[in-house]
N, C-alpha and C positions, 0 to 999 in steps of 0.2 A: 848169357850167363849172369850179367848184372841184374837183369829183370828177375831172374829166379832168386838171386840173393836178396833183392829188395822185397820181393814177395814173401820170402821166408821170414825176414826180419819183421815185416808188418804183421804176419800171422803170429809170430812169437810174442810180439808186443801186445797184441790184442788179447792173447790168451793169459797174460799176466795181470789180471784185474785184482788189485789188492784190497778193494773195498768189499765188505761183506754185504750180502743181499738182505735188505731190511724191509722188503715189501710187506705191507700190511701192518707193521708195527708203528708206523709214523703217526697215525691217527689215534692209536691206543694210548700212547704216553701222555699227550696233553689232556685227554679226557680223564685219565686216571689221576693226574696230578692237579688238575684245575676243575673245580666243580661246575663252573659256568664258563667254560672256555669259548671265547669268540675269536676265531682266526682273523677277523676283519679289524680287531682292535690292535693297534700297533704295539702297545705295551705288553699285552698278553701274548701276542705272537712272538715278540722278541724274547720274552721270558721263557716261553715254551721251547723255542728254538735253542736257546742257550742250555736249558736243562735236558731236553730230549735228544737233540742233535749234536750236542757238545760244540756249538758254534760260539763265535765271539760277537760282540755288538755290531761290528761292521758287516760281517757276512750275514748275520741274522736280520739286520735292518734291510739289507738289500733283498734277501729272500722274501721277507714279509711284504716288502713293497711290490715285488714281482707277483706275489700271490694276491695282491689287492688290499692289503691292510692300510689303514690311514690313521 
């Protein structure tokens, strides 16, 4: 009975995804807002992240570093 309850809770939690699906729009925003966007440039990457992904300096710097910006 406990296994069934845990399984049901896990399925319900997985089904409650609150984030909208933005597949495909991530690359459009920087290209639209920055004429010569270079994702490897840390300053441009962080600025685009803040504008397009509504991030803050800490999360955008981390994301850009993981994407290879320097």
